[in-house]
C-alpha positions in Angstrom: 118.7 146.0 110.9 121.9 144.4 108.7 122.7 142.3 111.4 119.3 141.5 112.8 118.2 140.4 108.8 121.2 137.9 109.1 120.5 136.5 112.5 117.0 136.0 111.0 118.4 134.1 107.8 120.7 132.1 110.2 117.6 130.8 112.6 115.7 130.1 109.0 118.7 127.8 107.6 119.1 126.1 110.9 115.4 125.3 111.6 115.5 124.0 107.7 118.4 121.7 108.9 116.9 120.6 112.5 116.4 116.9 113.4 112.9 115.4 113.4 112.8 114.7 117.2 113.5 118.2 118.4 111.4 120.3 119.2 113.2 123.6 117.9 116.6 124.9 117.1 118.8 125.5 120.2 120.9 128.4 119.4 123.1 128.6 122.4 125.0 126.0 120.0 125.7 128.9 117.5 127.2 130.8 119.9 129.8 128.3 121.3 130.5 127.1 117.6 131.2 131.1 116.8 133.6 130.9 119.9 135.4 128.4 118.6 135.8 129.5 115.3 137.3 132.4 117.0 139.9 131.0 118.7 140.8 128.0 115.9 143.6 130.4 115.0 145.1 130.6 118.9 143.9 127.1 120.0 144.8 123.3 119.7 143.2 120.3 119.7 139.2 119.7 119.6 138.0 118.6 123.0 136.8 115.0 123.3 135.8 114.5 126.8 137.9 114.6 130.6 141.2 114.1 130.1 141.7 116.6 127.6 145.2 118.9 127.6 144.9 122.4 128.6 145.0 124.7 125.7 146.6 128.5 125.8 145.7 131.4 124.6 147.3 134.2 123.4 145.5 137.2 125.1 147.2 140.1 123.0 145.8 138.0 120.0 142.2 137.8 121.8 142.4 141.4 122.6 143.1 142.6 119.5 140.3 140.2 117.7 137.7 142.2 120.0 137.5 139.5 122.5 137.4 139.6 126.5 140.2 138.1 127.6 138.3 136.8 130.3 136.7 134.1 128.4 140.5 132.6 128.0 139.6 131.4 131.5 136.5 129.6 130.6 137.9 127.8 127.1 141.6 126.9 128.7 140.0 123.4 128.3 139.2 123.7 125.3 135.3 124.2 124.6 133.2 122.2 127.1 129.7 122.2 128.9 128.5 124.6 131.0 127.8 123.9 134.7 124.2 122.9 135.6 121.5 120.8 133.6 121.6 120.8 130.0 119.5 119.2 127.7 121.7 117.0 124.9 121.1 114.6 122.2 122.4 111.5 123.5 123.2 108.0 121.9 124.5 104.7 123.3 127.1 102.8 121.3 125.6 104.4 117.8 121.8 104.2 118.5 120.1 107.6 119.1 118.4 107.5 122.4 117.1 111.4 121.6 117.0 114.5 124.2 117.6 113.8 127.6 118.8 116.0 130.8 122.0 115.9 131.5 124.1 117.5 134.4 127.6 118.7 134.5 129.9 119.7 137.0 131.6 123.2 137.2 134.5 121.1 135.2 132.2 120.5 132.2 132.5 116.5 133.1 128.9 114.6 132.6 127.4 113.6 136.1 126.2 110.0 135.8 122.9 110.4 137.6 120.5 107.5 138.3 118.0 109.1 135.8 120.7 109.5 132.8 121.8 105.6 133.0 118.0 104.9 133.2 117.4 106.9 129.5 120.5 105.4 128.4 119.9 101.6 129.5 123.0 101.4 131.5 123.9 99.2 134.4 123.8 101.5 137.8 127.2 101.2 139.4 127.4 100.5 143.1 129.8 103.6 144.1 128.9 107.4 143.8 131.5 110.4 143.7 129.6 112.3 146.0 127.5 111.0 149.1 126.8 114.1 150.5 123.5 114.7 147.7 120.4 113.1 147.4 120.4 109.9 145.6 118.7 110.8 142.8 121.0 113.8 142.2 124.5 111.7 142.9 127.0 111.2 140.4 127.8 107.3 140.0 131.3 106.2 139.4 130.5 105.0 135.7 133.9 105.7 134.1 135.6 104.0 137.4 133.6 100.6 137.2 133.8 100.5 133.3 136.9 101.8 132.4 137.3 101.3 128.6 134.2 103.3 128.3 134.6 106.1 125.4 132.8 109.6 126.3 132.7 112.1 123.6 130.8 115.3 124.7 130.4 117.8 121.8 129.0 121.2 123.5 129.2 123.0 120.2 126.2 120.9 119.1 125.2 119.9 122.5 125.4 116.3 121.8 126.8 113.3 124.5 128.0 110.2 122.8 128.9 107.0 124.7 130.1 103.6 123.8 130.2 101.2 126.2 131.2 97.6 126.8 128.5 95.2 126.3 128.6 94.0 130.2 127.6 97.8 130.9 124.3 97.7 129.1 121.1 96.2 131.2 119.8 92.7 130.5 116.2 93.7 128.1 113.5 92.8 130.7 111.2 90.8 129.2 108.8 87.8 130.7 105.4 88.4 132.4 106.8 90.0 135.8 108.1 93.5 133.8 105.0 94.2 131.6 102.3 97.1 132.8 99.7 96.2 134.6 97.0 97.8 136.2 95.4 101.2 135.6 91.6 102.3 135.2 89.7 103.7 132.2 86.4 103.7 130.6 85.6 103.5 127.0 82.8 103.9 123.7 83.4 102.8 120.8 80.9 104.1 118.2 80.4 103.2 114.3 77.4 105.3 112.9 76.2 104.9 109.2 73.4 106.2 107.5 72.6 106.3 103.7 69.1 108.5 102.5 67.9 108.3 99.1 65.3 109.3 97.4 63.5 108.9 94.1 60.6 109.8 91.8 58.4 106.5 93.3 59.8 106.1 96.7 62.5 107.0 99.8 64.7 104.8 101.6 66.8 105.2 104.7 69.4 103.3 106.2 70.9 103.8 109.6 73.4 101.6 111.6 74.9 102.0 115.2 77.6 99.9 116.5 78.5 100.5 120.1 80.9 98.8 122.3 81.2 100.1 125.9 83.5 98.8 129.0 86.3 99.4 131.1 89.8 98.2 132.0 90.3 97.9 136.0 92.8 95.9 137.9 93.9 93.8 134.5 90.2 92.7 134.3 88.3 93.9 130.9 84.7 94.4 130.5 82.8 94.9 127.6 79.4 94.7 125.9 78.7 95.3 122.1 75.6 96.0 120.4 74.2 96.9 117.1 71.4 98.9 116.3 70.0 98.6 112.3 67.0 100.9 110.9 65.9 99.8 107.6 63.5 102.3 106.0 61.6 102.4 109.6 62.2 98.9 110.4 64.7 98.5 112.9 66.2 95.7 114.8 68.8 95.7 117.9 71.3 93.1 117.9 73.4 92.6 121.6 76.3 90.8 120.7 77.9 90.0 124.0 78.8 91.3 127.6 81.5 89.9 129.7 84.3 90.3 131.6 87.8 88.9 131.2 91.2 88.8 132.9 94.8 86.8 131.8 95.7 84.3 134.3 99.9 84.5 133.7 100.5 81.5 135.8 98.4 79.6 133.5 99.4 81.4 130.6 95.3 81.1 130.3 92.5 83.9 129.7 89.1 83.4 132.2 86.2 84.7 130.5 82.4 85.0 132.3 79.4 86.4 131.3 78.1 86.0 127.6 81.0 84.7 125.6 81.7 83.0 122.4 82.8 79.2 122.9 86.5 79.3 122.1 87.5 75.6 120.7 90.1 74.4 118.0 87.9 71.2 117.4 84.3 72.8 117.3 82.4 75.4 115.7 81.9 78.6 117.8 78.7 78.7 120.1 77.3 81.6 121.9 77.0 81.0 126.0 76.0 82.7 129.1 78.8 81.3 131.2 82.2 81.3 131.7 85.2 79.9 130.0 88.8 79.3 130.8 90.8 79.3 127.3 94.7 79.4 126.1 96.1 82.8 125.7 99.2 84.2 123.7 101.0 85.5 127.0 104.5 84.3 125.3 103.6 86.3 122.2 100.7 88.6 122.1 98.2 89.1 120.2 97.1 90.6 117.0 94.9 90.9 113.8 93.5 87.8 113.1 94.3 88.0 109.1 90.7 86.6 108.0 89.9 88.7 105.0 86.3 88.7 103.2 86.7 89.8 99.3 83.9 90.5 97.3 82.1 93.3 94.8 79.5 95.6 95.0 77.5 96.2 91.7 76.8 99.8 93.2 76.9 101.5 96.1 75.9 98.7 98.8 75.7 97.9 102.4 77.7 94.6 103.5 76.8 92.8 106.5 78.9 89.8 107.6 77.1 87.2 110.6 78.7 84.4 112.5 77.2 81.7 114.5 73.8 83.3 114.1 74.9 86.8 114.9 75.2 89.8 113.1 78.6 90.8 113.7 79.6 93.8 111.4 78.0 96.0 108.7 79.3 98.8 106.5 78.9 101.0 103.5 80.8 100.1 100.2 81.3 102.0 97.2 80.6 100.3 93.9 83.5 97.9 92.9 85.6 95.4 94.7 85.8 95.4 98.2 88.2 93.6 100.9 86.9 93.7 104.6 89.7 93.1 107.3 89.9 93.0 111.1 86.8 91.5 111.3 85.4 91.3 114.7 85.1 87.5 114.8 83.6 85.8 117.9 85.5 82.3 116.9 87.8 80.9 114.9 85.4 77.9 113.7 82.1 79.1 112.6 81.5 80.1 108.8 80.9 83.7 107.9 77.9 84.5 105.7 78.3 87.6 103.8 75.2 89.6 102.2 76.0 92.5 99.4 72.6 94.7 99.7 72.4 97.5 96.7 71.0 100.9 97.2 68.9 99.8 94.0 67.5 97.2 95.7 69.3 93.8 94.5 71.3 91.6 96.7 73.8 88.9 97.0 74.8 86.4 99.4 77.5 83.6 99.9 79.5 82.1 102.5 83.2 82.1 103.4 83.8 78.5 105.2 85.6 78.5 108.7 88.1 75.7 106.9 89.3 78.5 104.5 90.8 81.0 107.3 91.4 78.5 109.9 94.9 79.0 109.2 94.7 82.5 109.8 93.7 81.8 113.4 96.1 80.5 115.8 96.1 77.3 117.8 97.7 77.5 121.3 98.5 75.0 123.5 96.7 74.4 126.6 93.0 73.5 127.9 89.9 75.0 127.2 86.7 74.3 129.4 83.4 76.3 129.2 80.3 76.0 131.0 77.0 77.7 129.8 73.4 77.9 128.7 73.6 78.1 124.8 72.0 81.4 123.7 69.1 82.1 121.1 70.9 85.3 119.9 67.9 85.6 116.7 65.5 85.3 119.6 63.7 82.7 117.8 62.0 81.6 121.2 64.7 78.2 120.8 65.4 76.4 124.1 68.6 77.3 125.9 69.9 74.0 126.9 73.0 73.9 129.3 76.2 72.9 127.4 79.5 72.0 129.3 82.5 71.8 126.4 86.2 70.8 127.1 89.7 70.9 125.1 92.6 70.3 124.9 95.8 70.9 123.0 99.3 69.5 122.7 102.1 70.2 120.8 104.0 67.3 119.7 106.7 69.1 117.7 107.6 72.5 117.6 105.4 73.2 114.3 102.5 70.8 114.8 99.6 70.3 117.6 96.9 67.8 118.2 93.8 68.7 120.2 90.9 66.6 121.4 87.6 67.9 122.8 83.8 67.0 124.0 80.2 68.7 123.7 77.6 67.7 126.3 74.3 68.7 126.7 71.2 66.9 128.4 70.2 65.3 124.5 73.3 66.1 122.5 76.8 65.2 122.6 80.0 65.5 120.0 83.7 64.6 120.1 86.5 65.3 118.2 90.1 65.5 116.7 91.6 68.3 115.2 95.8 68.0 113.8 97.5 71.1 113.0 100.7 71.3 111.3 103.3 73.7 109.9 106.6 72.3 108.2 109.5 73.4 106.3 108.2 77.0 106.5 106.4 76.1 103.6 103.5 74.4 103.6 100.4 73.7 106.1 97.9 71.5 107.0 94.9 71.2 109.0 92.6 67.9 109.6 89.2 68.1 111.7 87.0 64.9 112.6 83.8 65.3 114.6 81.1 62.5 115.8 78.1 63.9 117.1 74.6 62.0 118.3 71.5 63.9 118.6 69.6 61.7 121.1 66.3 63.4 121.2 66.0 63.0 117.2 68.3 59.4 117.1 70.4 60.9 115.0 74.2 60.5 114.7 76.8 61.3 112.2 80.2 62.8 111.1 81.7 65.9 110.0 85.3 65.9 108.5 87.5 68.9 107.1 90.6 69.4 105.8 92.5 72.6 104.9 96.1 72.9 103.0 98.4 75.8 102.5 101.5 76.0 100.7 104.0 78.8 99.3 105.4 77.2 96.3 108.4 78.4 94.4 108.0 81.7 92.2 105.9 83.5 94.6 102.7 81.7 94.3 100.8 80.4 97.5 97.9 78.2 97.4 95.3 77.3 99.8 92.5 74.4 99.4 89.9 73.4 102.1 87.3 70.4 102.0 84.5 70.1 104.6 81.7 67.6 104.4 78.9 66.3 106.6 76.6 63.1 106.7 73.0 63.6 106.7 72.7 62.7 110.6 75.8 64.9 111.6 74.2 67.8 114.0 76.1 70.3 115.9 74.8 72.4 118.7 72.6 74.9 116.5 71.7 72.6 114.1 69.6 70.9 116.9 68.0 74.1 118.1 66.9 74.6 114.4 65.4 71.4 114.3 63.4 72.1 117.9 61.8 75.3 116.0 60.6 73.7 113.0 63.7 75.1 110.3 64.6 71.5 109.3 67.8 70.5 108.3 67.6 70.2 104.5 69.0 73.7 104.3 72.2 72.3 106.0 75.1 71.9 103.2 76.6 68.7 102.4 80.1 69.5 101.1 82.2 72.8 101.0 85.1 73.2 98.9 87.3 76.2 98.8 90.6 77.0 96.7 92.9 80.6 96.5 96.0 81.1 94.3 98.1 84.1 94.6 101.0 85.1 92.6 102.9 88.0 92.2 105.9 88.7 89.4 107.7 91.8 88.4 107.1 91.3 85.1 103.2 90.0 84.8 101.8 91.7 87.7 100.3 89.9 90.4 97.0 87.3 90.3 94.8 86.1 92.8 91.8 83.7 92.4 89.6 82.4 94.8 86.7 79.6 94.7 84.0 78.4 96.9 81.4 75.8 96.1 78.4 74.8 98.5 76.1 71.8 98.0 73.2 71.3 100.4 71.2 68.4 101.1 68.1 70.0 99.3 69.7 69.9 96.0 70.8 73.4 96.0 74.1 74.4 95.2 76.1 77.5 95.0 79.5 78.7 93.6 81.3 81.8 94.3 84.5 82.8 92.2 86.6 86.4 93.0 89.7 87.2 90.6 91.5 89.6 89.9 95.2 90.8 88.3 97.1 94.2 88.7 100.1 95.5 87.3 101.8 98.6 87.7 103.4 99.9 84.3 105.1 103.3 83.7 102.4 105.8 83.3 99.4 103.6 84.6 98.3 100.9 87.0 95.9 98.6 85.2 93.6 96.0 86.9 91.1 93.3 86.1 88.5 91.6 88.3 86.2 89.1 87.8 83.5 88.7 90.5 80.2 86.0 90.0 77.9 83.3 91.7 77.9 80.7 89.3 75.5 77.5 88.9 72.9 78.6 91.4 70.3 76.2 91.4 66.9 75.7 93.7 64.5 78.4 94.8 67.1 81.0 96.2 68.6 81.9 92.3 69.2 85.5 92.3 68.3 87.9 89.5 72.0 89.1 90.0 73.5 85.7 89.6 76.1 85.6 86.7 79.6 86.6 85.9 80.6 90.2 86.4 84.3 91.9 85.0 85.4 95.2 85.9 88.3 97.2 84.4 90.5 99.5 86.1 93.1 101.9 84.3 94.4 104.3 87.2 97.3 107.4 86.5 99.0 109.1 88.9 98.7 113.0 88.6 102.0 113.4 91.2 102.6 111.9 94.1 98.8 112.2 95.7 96.5 112.8 93.1 94.8 109.9 90.5 93.0 109.8 87.8 90.9 106.4 87.1 89.2 105.1 84.5 86.8 101.8 84.8 84.7 99.7 82.4 82.5 97.0 83.8 80.0 94.8 82.8 77.3 92.5 84.3 75.1 90.2 82.7 73.4 91.8 80.3 74.6 95.5 82.0 77.6 97.4 80.9 78.7 100.8 82.3 81.6 102.9 82.1 83.1 105.3 84.9 86.0 108.0 85.4 87.1 109.0 89.5 89.3 111.8 90.3 91.2 111.4 93.8 93.5 113.2 96.1 95.3 112.7 99.0 95.2 116.1 100.4 97.3 115.2 103.8 97.5 112.3 106.7 93.9 113.2 107.7 92.1 114.4 104.5 91.4 112.9 101.0 88.4 112.9 98.5 87.2 111.7 95.9 84.9 112.8 92.4 83.5 110.8 90.1 81.2 110.3 87.2 79.5 107.2 85.7 77.3 106.1 82.5 75.7 103.0 81.7 75.4 102.0 77.9 72.6 100.8 76.2 68.9 101.9 75.5 68.6 102.7 79.0 71.5 105.1 79.4 71.9 106.3 83.0 74.3 109.2 84.1 75.4 109.6 87.4 77.6 112.2 89.2 79.4 111.7 93.0 81.8 112.2 95.1 83.3 111.3 98.4 85.0 113.3 101.2 86.8 111.4 104.5 88.7 113.1 107.0 90.6 112.1 110.6 90.6 114.8 112.9 91.9 115.0 116.4 88.6 113.6 118.1 86.9 111.4 115.2 86.8 110.0 111.4 84.1 111.7 109.4 83.3 110.3 106.0 80.6 112.3 103.7 79.3 111.1 100.4 76.6 112.1 97.8 75.8 110.2 94.6 72.7 111.6 91.8 71.6 110.3 88.6 68.5 110.8 86.9 66.3 108.8 88.9 68.0 109.0 92.3 69.8 111.0 94.7 71.6 109.4 98.0 73.5 110.7 100.6 76.0 108.7 102.8 77.8 109.3 106.2 79.5 107.9 108.3 81.5 108.6 112.0 83.6 106.5 113.7 85.7 106.9 117.0 85.9 106.6 120.6 85.3 108.6 124.3 87.7 107.5 127.0 86.9 108.3 130.8 90.1 108.3 132.5 91.5 110.0 136.1 92.4 113.5 134.0 88.8 113.5 132.5 87.5 112.6 128.7 89.3 112.2 125.5 88.5 111.4 122.2 90.3 109.5 119.6 89.3 109.1 115.9 90.0 105.3 116.3 88.8 102.4 118.3 90.0 101.5 121.0 90.9 98.1 121.7 91.5 95.7 125.0 94.4 97.3 126.1 95.2 100.6 125.5 96.2 104.1 126.8 96.3 108.1 127.1 99.5 110.5 126.3 100.0 113.8 127.3 102.4 116.1 126.0 102.3 118.9 128.8 99.4 121.2 127.7 100.3 121.2 124.2 97.6 121.4 121.6 98.0 119.6 118.2 101.1 117.7 119.0 101.3 114.6 116.6 102.2 111.3 118.6 103.1 108.3 116.3 101.8 104.8 118.3 100.9 101.4 117.1 97.7 101.9 115.8 98.7 105.0 113.6 99.0 108.9 114.1 97.2 110.4 117.0 96.8 114.2 118.0 96.6 116.1 121.3 93.5 117.8 122.1 93.5 121.5 124.0 94.5 120.2 126.8 97.8 118.2 125.6 96.0 114.6 125.9 95.5 111.7 123.5 94.6 108.4 123.1 96.9 105.5 122.3 94.1 103.3 120.5 95.8 100.0 120.7 99.1 98.6 122.3 100.1 94.9 121.5 99.6 92.9 124.6 102.9 91.0 125.5 105.2 92.9 123.3 107.7 96.0 123.2 105.9 99.0 121.0 106.6 102.5 120.8 105.1 105.8 121.1 106.9 109.1 119.7 106.4 112.4 119.7 106.9 114.2 116.1 109.2 117.2 116.9 108.0 119.2 114.4 104.4 119.5 115.4 105.3 121.2 118.5 105.1 125.1 118.4 108.6 126.9 118.1 109.1 127.8 121.7 108.6 124.4 123.2 111.5 121.8 124.1 110.8 118.4 124.6 113.5 116.1 126.5 112.8 113.1 124.8 110.5 112.6 122.3 110.7 108.5 121.9 109.2 106.1 124.9 108.8 101.8 124.9 106.3 100.3 126.2 105.4 96.8 127.5 101.9 96.1 128.0 100.0 93.2 129.5 96.7 92.3 128.2 93.8 94.7 129.9 96.4 97.2 131.5 96.1 100.7 130.8 98.9 102.8 130.5 99.5 106.1 131.0 102.6 108.1 129.3 103.9 111.6 129.9 106.6 113.6 128.0 108.0 116.6 129.6 108.0 119.2 127.6 109.8 122.8 128.5 108.8 126.0 127.4 111.5 128.1 126.6 112.0 131.8 125.8 114.7 133.0 123.2 115.4 136.6 123.4 117.2 138.5 120.1 118.7 141.7 122.4 120.3 144.4 121.5 122.5 145.9 124.0 123.3 149.8 124.1 125.7 152.0 126.7 124.3 155.0 128.4 125.2 156.7 125.6 123.2 154.6 123.1 125.8 153.1 121.4 126.0 149.6 120.9 128.4 147.3 123.0 131.5 146.0 121.6 131.7 142.9 119.6 133.3 140.0 121.4 132.2 141.3 125.3 131.5 138.5 127.6 128.1 138.0 129.0 127.9 136.2 132.0 125.0 135.2 134.2 124.3 136.2 137.9 126.6 133.8 139.3 129.3 134.7 136.4 128.4 131.7 134.3 129.7 132.3 130.8 126.6 132.6 128.8 127.7 134.0 125.2 129.3 136.9 123.5 128.2 140.2 121.8 127.9 139.1 118.3 128.4 142.6 116.4 126.2 145.8 116.9 125.6 145.0 120.5 123.1 141.6 119.5 122.9 139.1 122.3 121.3 136.1 121.4 120.0 134.1 124.8 118.7 130.8 124.3 116.2 129.9 127.0 115.5 133.0 129.7 112.5 131.6 132.2 112.5 135.0 134.1 113.9 138.3 134.4 117.3 138.8 135.7 121.0 140.9 135.8 123.6 139.9 133.2 127.1 141.4 133.2 129.2 142.1 130.0 132.7 142.3 130.4 134.5 144.2 127.5 137.6 143.4 125.9 139.2 146.7 127.4 138.5 144.9 130.8 135.5 147.4 131.9 131.8 145.9 132.4 128.6 147.0 133.0 125.5 145.6 134.4 122.4 144.9 131.9 119.0 144.3 133.5 116.6 142.0 131.4 113.0 142.6 132.1 110.3 140.6 130.1 106.4 141.2 129.4 104.6 138.5 130.8 102.8 137.4 127.5 105.0 136.4 124.5 104.1 135.2 121.0 104.2 131.4 120.8 104.2 131.3 117.2 107.5 133.3 116.9 110.7 131.6 117.3 112.4 134.3 119.5 111.2 137.7 120.9 113.3 141.3 120.1 114.2 143.8 122.9 116.4 146.4 123.7 118.2 146.9 126.8 120.8 149.5 128.5 123.8 148.2 130.1 125.4 150.7 132.8 
């Protein structure tokens, strides 16, 4: 038992030091290391590859130390890999490639097979050593073609290191011809949210369901997105779009057909039913649009974002500042209308002008052409005229682009110019000028906008924008509003925005945002958002200001005024924090405290208490719980005060249908995606460009998004695999074309490790140092003491030969049970050697 405990202790210590990408510790490394240590007193230099000098052994010393002299024949050329295929840790020119299959000949020399060369990213030599074997098993004469190669074989640690000349490396495969193409899969993205509140006076219920269905087929993308909202029994459905699109690589363009959003660097976006050809980022790939909407909620609130008259996004936010990013914009040239609706009944709204975020939506050179009927997205019964639109963008320099375009309907036409420039890596400017004529209403006018961005010294970032239009200026949507009697006096006359960000290690980070709009009906509105944050030794302090100032006209809101919020957060360990808040909005003041903890990658929660100050004091308690499983994201919340109780919930995720079945994802699936399998291993953690995912009970997981026309990595975390699973290569690189569906398979090997106690027919343990040979006389390991034999990978019953130091041998029949415990690192058994 003492020997077994020693082995167990060695096992535990080695597992703690295992590398991240290894599925489990490979124990025959220990056997080689023990042998090498034993021979250190009688052997010479350490082996560094083929061509090492032959070692001599004193057979008398070997016998005296209890080792079988026959082992000398195996190690006469120093430590080496045994013949056959082995899983080794491969590195090339200092860069770790990962675990991979490597084949060795009877002399322990490495065979440069086609699979090994592909895995290492090396050129394939024309000549092979043995032409009689199959092409995939042939050993290519790599060392003869690249003689300066340095090959280091380390059998004791199962590592192979190559240092090769640069001409032996393959050229990186770039260009559209090498991107992954095709694939077939269907998907459903869903986002379900609900709030149920009740008080003594009334009950309230809100439910929203945002869904997107579609498929990828032969590089075609088909998508349909719709939004359902129910508020206190009143429901509405928004159908945003249904279209199909495909990238045309030869034209560096994207073709769309169906219900689309007109794309133009000159005009505002228009919802069409038709087709469009527009420039696409085939050279650089896509990414987030970079637009962020910031505001502050006075209590738990629902936020709605509209663009071009369509509701594009809704979510529920807790009390306090919020920032919405990665919004599904219909285009980059139309304003965003934001409305914050409180569960207590109040609401606030503001506009984010398109001029303020145009710099976040890149301008691409090329030509855009669109033809279709203008969609009546809010179903008001307005006419849907046929619209033709064309835009051209030309690169004047590497950092400057000029655009020009035209829009035409039966009674309306508009022309425009735009100039976008980035210079000195610190400044950007955008200019737009549009002239329109509405012949049906006999009006014409001009619209202009300018946007400036600057990265000033001292980490100061400044953005400014201004948009103006004359009374007679109309865009296409303005003509439709006039037809249905909405009038044009509500249109804006001027819009101005300003933003300032400054970060300083000593003073903290500052951010200020200001928006002002003046309308033709003499109504004005202003929105201010500012914040300051600074970490101190024991706490983080932040102050935020949010205000709607100077509202005039008939739509002045009771919530207008300056809101100030002070927040102090003290960390209580690595993943816990205690936050105290004081806030004032108009005549209303309150304080609150919240405790939050991030339990792990998949679970976090928050508990909070709030109190209003003043005569009408109100106390509230609440909490939220958020979890990300391998199948979906779930959020739950509850809030209770003296007069009202509310419950909230959110469920997000996706379902992907592919040739292997249905696979669930906790994240929204993008235009370019895939699935990954890790054998039939459940719960394996995989890192993807969109975040970690976990395999389901069938070993499958969804890669929710891949950057188009860019290299990305998918990696299996070895520590998440069961103990009896080895993975050959846990990292794979992908280069996917937009609209493709990729399938990634990681090969895993289930191994059985056996700690065997071998005894002779009389029940006595076999002698220490005896050699253990396979059926083909391949050396496996030695008896380490008390008859203990550790076998690293046994997949079937087999007969072993044990050769003792006294030149006697016996046969050991190893029989294994059909079932084994996958939670155990190895299984123990006893066998008789006869």
